[in-house]
C-alpha positions as CSV (number, residue, x, y, z in Angstrom):
1,X,12.1,-42.7,13.1
2,X,10.8,-42.0,10.2
3,X,8.4,-44.9,9.8
4,X,7.2,-42.6,13.0
5,X,6.6,-39.7,11.6
6,X,4.4,-37.7,8.6
7,X,7.0,-36.9,6.2
8,X,5.3,-33.5,5.6
9,X,2.9,-30.7,7.6
10,X,1.0,-28.0,6.2
11,X,-1.0,-25.9,8.1
12,X,-3.9,-24.1,6.1
13,X,-5.2,-25.4,3.8
14,X,-6.7,-21.8,2.0
15,X,-5.7,-20.6,-1.8
16,X,-1.6,-21.0,-0.7
17,X,-1.6,-24.7,1.6
18,X,-4.3,-26.3,-1.1
19,X,-1.1,-25.3,-3.9
20,X,1.9,-26.0,-2.3
21,X,-0.3,-29.5,-1.9
22,X,-1.6,-29.7,-5.3
23,X,2.6,-30.0,-6.9
24,X,3.9,-31.5,-3.6
25,X,1.2,-34.4,-4.9
26,X,3.1,-34.0,-8.2
27,X,5.9,-34.7,-7.8
28,X,6.3,-36.4,-4.5
29,X,3.4,-39.1,-5.5
30,X,4.4,-41.7,-3.1
31,X,4.9,-39.5,-0.1
32,X,2.2,-39.0,2.8
33,X,1.9,-35.3,3.1
34,X,-1.0,-33.8,5.4
35,X,-3.1,-31.3,5.0
36,X,-4.4,-29.3,8.6
37,X,-7.2,-26.7,8.4
38,X,-8.7,-25.4,11.3
39,X,-12.4,-24.3,9.3
40,X,-14.8,-27.0,8.1
41,X,-16.2,-24.9,5.6
42,X,-15.4,-22.1,3.2
43,X,-16.9,-18.8,2.9
44,X,-18.3,-18.1,-0.7
45,X,-16.4,-15.1,-0.4
46,X,-14.8,-12.8,-3.8
47,X,-11.6,-11.8,-1.1
48,X,-8.3,-11.8,-3.5
49,X,-9.6,-12.3,-7.1
50,X,-6.5,-11.6,-9.5
51,X,-3.7,-13.9,-11.1
52,X,-1.2,-13.0,-12.6
53,X,0.5,-14.6,-15.7
54,X,3.1,-16.3,-13.8
55,X,0.5,-17.6,-11.6
56,X,-0.4,-19.0,-15.1
57,X,2.0,-20.9,-16.0
58,X,2.9,-23.4,-12.5
59,X,-1.7,-23.3,-13.2
60,X,-0.4,-24.9,-16.7
61,X,2.3,-27.1,-15.1
62,X,-0.1,-28.2,-12.5
63,X,-2.8,-28.9,-15.5
64,X,-5.2,-26.4,-13.5
65,X,-5.2,-22.8,-15.7
66,X,-7.6,-24.1,-18.3
67,X,-10.2,-24.8,-15.2
68,X,-9.4,-20.8,-14.0
69,X,-9.3,-19.9,-17.2
70,X,-13.2,-21.5,-18.0
71,X,-14.9,-19.5,-14.7
72,X,-12.7,-16.8,-14.8
73,X,-12.5,-13.8,-16.3
74,X,-9.9,-12.9,-18.7
75,X,-8.8,-9.7,-18.3
76,X,-7.2,-8.0,-21.9
77,X,-5.8,-4.8,-21.3
78,X,-6.6,-2.4,-18.1
79,X,-7.5,1.5,-19.2
80,X,-6.4,4.2,-17.4
81,X,-8.4,7.5,-16.8
82,X,-8.3,11.1,-14.9
83,X,-10.8,13.0,-13.4
84,X,-13.8,10.5,-14.3
85,X,-14.7,8.6,-17.6
86,X,-14.2,11.4,-20.4
87,X,-11.3,12.2,-19.8
88,X,-8.5,8.8,-21.2
89,X,-5.0,8.7,-21.0
90,X,-3.8,5.6,-21.6
91,X,-3.5,1.5,-22.2
92,X,-1.7,-0.6,-21.3
93,X,-1.4,-4.0,-22.9
94,X,-1.2,-7.3,-21.5
95,X,-0.7,-8.9,-24.6
96,X,2.5,-7.7,-25.2
97,X,4.1,-10.0,-22.5
98,X,5.4,-13.4,-22.7
99,X,2.5,-15.9,-24.9
100,X,1.3,-18.0,-24.1
101,X,-0.3,-16.8,-20.7
102,X,-0.2,-12.6,-21.8
103,X,-3.5,-12.1,-19.6
104,X,-4.3,-11.9,-16.6
105,X,-7.5,-14.1,-14.8
106,X,-10.1,-12.5,-11.6
107,X,-12.3,-15.4,-10.5
108,X,-13.0,-14.6,-6.6
109,X,-11.2,-16.4,-4.5
110,X,-13.5,-18.6,-3.3
111,X,-13.9,-21.0,-6.8
112,X,-10.3,-20.7,-6.8
113,X,-10.3,-22.4,-3.7
114,X,-12.7,-24.8,-5.0
115,X,-10.1,-25.9,-8.6
116,X,-7.2,-26.5,-5.7
117,X,-9.7,-28.0,-3.5
118,X,-11.4,-30.6,-5.9
119,X,-8.2,-31.7,-7.9
120,X,-6.0,-32.4,-4.0
121,X,-10.2,-34.3,-3.3
122,X,-8.3,-36.1,-6.1
123,X,-5.9,-38.5,-4.0
124,X,-7.2,-37.2,-0.4
125,X,-9.3,-39.3,2.7
126,X,-10.7,-36.3,4.1
127,X,-10.8,-37.0,8.0
128,X,-12.1,-34.6,11.0
129,X,-9.4,-33.2,13.8
130,X,-11.3,-36.0,16.3
131,X,-9.7,-38.8,15.0
132,X,-6.4,-38.4,15.7
133,X,-3.8,-39.9,15.5
134,X,-3.6,-40.2,12.2
135,X,-0.5,-42.4,11.3
136,X,-0.1,-42.6,7.1
137,X,1.5,-45.9,5.5
138,X,5.6,-46.2,6.8
139,X,7.7,-44.3,3.5
140,X,11.4,-44.6,4.4
141,X,12.1,-45.2,0.2
142,X,13.5,-43.1,-2.0
143,X,11.4,-41.6,-3.7
144,X,12.2,-40.4,-7.9
145,X,11.4,-37.8,-9.3
146,X,8.5,-38.4,-12.0
147,X,10.0,-38.4,-15.5
148,X,8.2,-35.2,-18.1
149,X,6.2,-38.5,-19.9
150,X,5.3,-39.4,-16.6
151,X,4.9,-36.8,-14.1
152,X,1.3,-35.6,-15.8
153,X,-0.5,-40.0,-15.5
154,X,-3.2,-40.4,-13.1
155,X,-2.5,-41.3,-9.9
156,X,-5.2,-42.0,-7.3
157,X,-2.9,-43.1,-4.5
158,X,-5.0,-41.0,-1.0
159,X,-1.9,-40.1,0.0
160,X,-2.8,-37.0,1.1
161,X,-4.8,-37.0,4.5
162,X,-7.6,-33.9,4.7
163,X,-8.0,-32.6,8.5
164,X,-10.9,-30.5,9.2
165,X,-11.4,-28.2,12.3
166,X,-7.9,-28.5,13.4
167,X,-6.4,-25.8,16.0
168,X,-3.1,-26.0,15.8
169,X,-2.2,-24.5,19.6
170,X,1.9,-25.3,19.4
171,X,5.1,-26.2,16.6
172,X,8.1,-27.1,19.0
173,X,11.4,-27.6,16.2
174,X,13.0,-31.0,17.9
175,X,16.1,-31.4,15.9
176,X,15.3,-34.2,13.5
177,X,12.0,-33.6,13.2
178,X,8.8,-31.2,13.8
179,X,6.3,-32.0,16.8
180,X,2.6,-30.3,16.3
181,X,-0.1,-30.1,18.7
182,X,-2.9,-30.1,17.2
183,X,-6.7,-29.2,19.2
184,X,-9.2,-31.0,17.7
185,X,-13.2,-30.8,17.7
186,X,-14.3,-32.3,21.0
187,X,-11.6,-29.6,22.9
188,X,-9.1,-31.8,23.7
189,X,-5.5,-32.0,22.3
190,X,-2.9,-34.3,20.8
191,X,0.1,-34.3,19.6
192,X,1.9,-34.9,15.9
193,X,5.6,-34.9,14.8
194,X,6.6,-34.2,11.5
195,X,9.5,-34.6,9.6
196,X,8.4,-30.7,8.0
197,X,6.4,-28.7,8.7
198,X,4.8,-25.5,6.1
199,X,2.3,-23.3,7.9
200,X,0.2,-21.3,5.7
201,X,-1.7,-20.0,8.7
202,X,-2.1,-16.1,6.6
203,X,-0.9,-12.5,8.4
204,X,-1.9,-14.2,12.1
205,X,0.1,-17.4,11.1
206,X,0.3,-19.8,14.2
207,X,3.0,-21.5,13.4
208,X,5.1,-18.2,12.6
209,X,4.6,-17.0,16.1
210,X,5.0,-20.5,17.6
211,X,8.7,-20.5,15.7
212,X,9.8,-17.6,17.8
213,X,10.0,-16.2,14.1
214,X,10.4,-11.7,13.8
215,X,7.4,-10.0,11.9
216,X,8.8,-7.0,11.3
217,X,7.2,-4.0,8.8
218,X,4.8,-1.0,8.4
219,X,0.8,0.2,7.2
220,X,0.9,2.6,5.5
221,X,-1.2,5.0,5.4
222,X,-4.4,4.7,2.3
223,X,-7.5,3.0,3.4
224,X,-9.8,1.4,1.1
225,X,-13.6,0.3,0.5
226,X,-14.1,-2.5,-2.3
227,X,-17.8,-4.1,-3.4
228,X,-18.2,-6.4,-5.9
229,X,-22.1,-4.9,-7.9
230,X,-23.9,-6.3,-10.4
231,X,-22.7,-5.2,-14.4
232,X,-25.3,-2.2,-14.7
233,X,-25.8,-2.4,-19.2
234,X,-25.3,1.1,-18.9
235,X,-21.4,1.1,-18.7
236,X,-19.6,0.9,-21.0
237,X,-16.6,-0.7,-20.1
238,X,-15.4,-4.0,-22.0
239,X,-15.4,-7.1,-20.3
240,X,-12.3,-7.6,-20.5
241,X,-11.2,-5.5,-19.4
242,X,-10.1,-3.7,-15.9
243,X,-9.7,0.5,-15.3
244,X,-8.1,2.6,-12.4
245,X,-9.2,6.5,-12.1
246,X,-6.6,8.7,-10.8
247,X,-9.2,11.2,-10.3
248,X,-8.8,14.5,-7.8
249,X,-11.7,13.4,-5.5
250,X,-9.0,9.5,-4.9
251,X,-8.4,6.6,-6.7
252,X,-11.0,4.4,-8.4
253,X,-10.5,0.8,-9.7
254,X,-12.6,-1.8,-11.0
255,X,-11.7,-5.3,-12.4
256,X,-14.5,-7.3,-14.2
257,X,-16.3,-10.7,-12.0
258,X,-18.1,-14.3,-13.4
259,X,-21.8,-14.1,-13.6
260,X,-22.4,-10.4,-14.7
261,X,-20.0,-8.4,-12.5
262,X,-17.1,-6.4,-11.7
263,X,-15.5,-5.3,-8.6
264,X,-14.7,-1.2,-7.6
265,X,-12.0,-0.5,-5.1
266,X,-12.1,3.1,-3.5
267,X,-9.9,5.4,-1.6
268,X,-11.6,6.5,1.5
269,X,-10.9,10.4,1.7
270,X,-8.6,10.8,4.7
271,X,-11.0,12.5,6.9
272,X,-13.3,9.0,6.5
273,X,-14.2,8.0,10.3
274,X,-12.5,4.5,9.5
275,X,-11.8,3.3,13.4
276,X,-16.6,4.0,13.5
277,X,-16.8,1.2,10.0
278,X,-13.6,-0.7,12.1
279,X,-15.7,-1.1,14.9
280,X,-19.2,-2.6,13.1
281,X,-16.7,-5.1,11.4
282,X,-16.8,-9.1,11.8
283,X,-14.0,-10.5,12.6
284,X,-14.0,-12.3,8.8
285,X,-13.4,-8.0,8.4
286,X,-17.0,-7.6,6.2
287,X,-19.5,-5.9,7.7
288,X,-22.2,-7.9,5.9
289,X,-23.1,-9.3,9.1
290,X,-24.0,-6.8,10.7
291,X,-26.9,-4.6,7.7
292,X,-26.2,-1.6,9.1
293,X,-22.8,-1.5,8.6
294,X,-23.9,-2.7,4.9
295,X,-25.1,-0.6,3.9
296,X,-23.8,2.5,5.4
297,X,-20.9,1.3,3.3
298,X,-22.4,0.3,0.0
299,X,-23.8,3.9,-0.1
300,X,-20.8,5.3,0.1
301,X,-18.6,3.3,-2.4
302,X,-22.1,4.4,-4.1
303,X,-21.2,7.9,-3.4
304,X,-17.7,8.0,-4.0
305,X,-17.4,6.0,-7.3
306,X,-19.9,8.1,-9.3
307,X,-19.2,11.5,-7.6
308,X,-15.1,10.1,-8.8
309,X,-16.1,8.6,-11.9
310,X,-19.3,9.3,-12.5
311,X,-20.4,5.3,-12.9
312,X,-23.8,4.7,-11.2
313,X,-23.4,1.0,-9.1
314,X,-27.1,0.9,-9.6
315,X,-27.7,2.6,-13.5
316,X,-28.4,6.4,-14.5
317,X,-32.0,5.4,-13.0
318,X,-31.5,4.4,-10.0
319,X,-32.3,0.4,-11.6
320,X,-31.3,-1.4,-8.4
321,X,-32.2,-5.0,-10.3
322,X,-30.2,-7.4,-10.5
323,X,-28.2,-7.9,-13.7
324,X,-28.7,-11.7,-15.7
325,X,-26.5,-13.7,-15.9
326,X,-24.4,-14.9,-19.1
327,X,-26.2,-17.9,-20.6
328,X,-24.8,-21.1,-19.5
329,X,-23.5,-19.3,-16.0
330,X,-23.8,-21.8,-13.2
331,X,-23.0,-20.6,-9.2
332,X,-24.2,-17.3,-9.2
333,X,-25.9,-15.6,-7.0
334,X,-28.8,-13.8,-7.4
335,X,-31.0,-11.3,-5.6
336,X,-29.4,-7.6,-5.2
337,X,-27.7,-6.0,-7.0
338,X,-24.5,-5.5,-4.2
339,X,-22.5,-9.1,-3.9
340,X,-20.2,-8.2,-1.1
341,X,-18.7,-5.5,-0.3
342,X,-14.9,-5.2,2.2
343,X,-12.8,-2.7,3.2
344,X,-9.2,-3.2,4.0
345,X,-5.7,-1.3,4.6
346,X,-2.5,-1.5,3.1
347,X,0.6,-3.5,5.2
348,X,3.7,-4.2,4.5
349,X,5.5,-7.1,6.4
350,X,8.1,-9.5,5.7
351,X,9.5,-12.4,8.4
352,X,13.1,-11.7,9.0
353,X,13.5,-15.8,8.0
354,X,10.9,-17.5,6.1
355,X,12.3,-21.0,7.7
356,X,13.7,-22.2,11.1
357,X,14.8,-25.9,11.5
358,X,12.1,-28.0,9.7
359,X,9.6,-24.9,9.8
360,X,9.1,-23.6,7.2
361,X,7.1,-20.4,6.2
362,X,4.8,-20.1,3.1
363,X,1.8,-17.1,1.4
364,X,0.8,-15.3,4.1
365,X,2.2,-16.6,7.2
366,X,6.1,-15.2,5.7
367,X,4.7,-12.1,3.7
368,X,1.9,-9.9,2.8
369,X,1.9,-7.0,1.0
370,X,-1.0,-4.2,-1.0
371,X,-3.9,-6.7,-1.9
372,X,-5.1,-5.3,-5.2
373,X,-5.2,-7.0,-8.1
374,X,-3.9,-10.6,-6.0
375,X,-0.5,-9.5,-5.2
376,X,-0.7,-11.6,-2.3
377,X,-2.3,-14.2,-3.8
378,X,0.2,-14.6,-6.6
379,X,3.5,-14.4,-4.5
380,X,1.9,-16.9,-1.5
381,X,2.4,-19.5,-4.8
382,X,5.6,-18.3,-6.2
383,X,6.6,-19.6,-2.7
384,X,4.5,-22.8,-2.5
385,X,5.6,-23.8,-6.8
386,X,10.1,-23.2,-5.2
387,X,9.1,-24.5,-1.7
388,X,7.2,-27.7,-3.6
389,X,10.9,-28.2,-6.0
390,X,13.5,-27.4,-2.7
391,X,11.6,-30.8,-0.4
392,X,10.9,-32.8,-3.6
393,X,15.2,-32.2,-3.6
394,X,15.2,-33.3,0.0
395,X,12.8,-36.3,-0.8
396,X,14.5,-37.4,-3.7
397,X,17.8,-37.4,-1.9
398,X,17.0,-38.6,1.0
399,X,18.7,-35.4,3.5
400,X,15.1,-35.3,4.5
401,X,17.2,-37.2,7.4
402,X,19.9,-34.5,7.2
403,X,19.2,-32.5,9.7
404,X,22.3,-30.0,8.8
405,X,21.3,-30.5,5.2
406,X,18.2,-29.6,5.8
407,X,18.7,-26.4,7.6
408,X,20.9,-25.2,4.5
409,X,18.5,-25.4,1.2
410,X,15.8,-24.4,3.3
411,X,17.9,-20.8,4.0
412,X,18.7,-20.8,0.7
413,X,15.1,-21.0,0.4
414,X,14.5,-18.4,2.4
415,X,16.7,-15.6,1.0
416,X,15.4,-16.5,-2.0
417,X,11.8,-15.6,-1.7
418,X,12.8,-13.1,0.7
419,X,14.3,-10.3,-1.5
420,X,11.3,-11.2,-4.2
421,X,8.4,-10.6,-1.0
422,X,10.4,-7.0,-0.5
423,X,10.6,-6.1,-3.6
424,X,6.8,-7.1,-3.9
425,X,6.3,-5.1,-1.5
426,X,8.5,-1.7,-2.8
427,X,6.3,-2.4,-6.5
428,X,3.2,-1.7,-4.4
429,X,4.3,1.3,-2.0
430,X,5.1,2.9,-5.8
431,X,1.7,2.0,-7.3
432,X,-0.5,3.2,-4.2
433,X,1.4,6.5,-4.6
434,X,0.9,6.6,-8.0
435,X,-2.4,6.9,-7.3
436,X,-2.5,8.9,-4.4
437,X,-4.0,12.4,-4.2
438,X,-1.1,13.9,-5.4
439,X,-0.3,17.1,-3.3
440,X,-2.5,16.5,-0.7
441,X,-1.9,15.8,3.0
442,X,-2.4,11.8,3.8
443,X,-3.9,10.4,6.2
444,X,-2.5,11.9,10.2
445,X,-0.5,13.9,8.5
446,X,-0.8,18.0,9.4
447,X,-2.3,20.4,6.4
448,X,0.2,22.8,5.7
449,X,-0.1,26.6,5.4
450,X,1.1,26.2,1.5
451,X,-1.1,24.0,0.9
452,X,-3.9,24.8,-1.9
453,X,-7.1,23.5,-3.7
454,X,-4.9,25.3,-6.9
455,X,-1.6,23.4,-5.6
456,X,-2.8,19.8,-5.2
457,X,-5.5,20.6,-8.7
458,X,-1.6,21.3,-10.6
459,X,-0.3,18.2,-9.8
460,X,-3.4,16.1,-10.8
461,X,-2.8,17.9,-14.1
462,X,1.5,17.4,-14.1
463,X,0.3,14.2,-13.8
464,X,-1.9,12.8,-15.8
465,X,0.0,14.5,-18.5
466,X,3.4,12.7,-17.7
467,X,1.3,9.1,-18.2
468,X,-0.6,10.6,-22.1
469,X,3.0,11.7,-22.7
470,X,5.1,9.0,-21.2
471,X,2.7,5.4,-21.1
472,X,2.3,5.3,-25.1
473,X,6.7,5.3,-25.2
474,X,6.2,0.7,-26.2
475,X,10.1,0.4,-23.7
476,X,7.2,2.4,-21.0
477,X,4.8,0.0,-22.0
478,X,7.1,-3.3,-21.3
479,X,8.3,-2.1,-18.1
480,X,4.8,-1.6,-16.9
481,X,3.2,-4.7,-18.1
482,X,6.3,-6.8,-16.0
483,X,6.2,-3.8,-13.0
484,X,2.2,-5.1,-12.7
485,X,2.6,-8.8,-13.4
486,X,5.2,-9.2,-11.6
487,X,7.8,-10.0,-14.2
488,X,11.0,-9.9,-13.1
489,X,10.9,-12.3,-9.7
490,X,13.5,-14.2,-10.7
491,X,10.2,-16.7,-11.1
492,X,10.6,-19.3,-13.6
493,X,8.4,-23.2,-15.0
494,X,11.1,-24.6,-15.4
495,X,10.8,-28.9,-14.7
496,X,13.4,-30.9,-13.3
497,X,14.9,-27.0,-12.4
498,X,15.3,-25.4,-8.5
499,X,13.1,-22.1,-9.2
500,X,16.6,-20.0,-8.0
């Protein structure tokens, strides 16, 4: 009976799970949601930082865009350089995009998660896994969709339950429902029954694995090192600008962040002993806990940025003092010019299907792509926004009890979102290829006898000239703006309408 089941269980309270929970409560404020999170606290690291215009439109519908914009850094344009800061190539103006959100926002992931979580907690009860099983009030009635007049009305109900320290170990679809096995904080297990289970549990998704969904794709040869550093006063980069350097020694990207900070990203040289660094990394992918590895990584990143762009991350005179945060800034860490350092590589993977029976995948559990610019998180939010509309339709029509109807509409969702994910992966691969050292063999490729430094230098110069000639044309600007802001993927914010 539906009375004995949780209507919706979301596994994973990261940015995708929190976003989905917020949107579901907005569309279905009377339908209980159980949100399972394996960790008791959040990591205070920046990780994914880019929020694109398409996501700002969705966040605006959820009354969250203002908080993101206020706490983040507005990015109005991107500037492209060749070999160093003196070889200007072109500018990409995001302002030519669709208004009012014709800009991007750079904000650390932990701040984004905090904004989303605070929204969830307005309507949530927080319990520990040891307090399971937790039974929601019975919900058998049809729930009408909110109208435009009531959609954003305050709702003080507590129909969301956030369960911390809840480790999901098994997911079994029983046809008319799903049984989720959770290891509680006292190492015991409890089984939860749900009408619908959404896996937002990341790349190593237990939900995907237990549902038997195939995970296919490939790894690109490119390896990256990135770090967040205090802004050096002598730098001439405006705070609302991101810069890309397509140098003969490799790619460099830099984004503004709150607290007078910038992120710097560099491709590692193909002869870098990457495995040596990987062995020193923690399971979180952040070597900060191993100070020796962190020091080596910081020194390597500083050297690469300076040799490729001419910018010193500690100032022209080696100044290692903390830059002063802007007046009124809160929550900024102080004491060191480097605030975070990490490595990453590029994986393009997509699940063979995003749904199986009453189990659905969302975000990184369903697909991974190039993380630069926050593409993975933004694509996950597109999934969540579309899925919330689908789930709302199932509950408002009471089709949630009809297994055939549920599977049919979820398969339609899966087909549409997979096409978008594959498109994002192709776009990401093109972006990475454009930033590679042209004429230089990639990692793992054998050096060709005919390869010469002169030949690669010619190709690098040719790329720069083509960008200088072609990029300023308005049609090219328009196309590049759509490419880098993930436009053209069929995402549209339309109230009371499914998004595919």
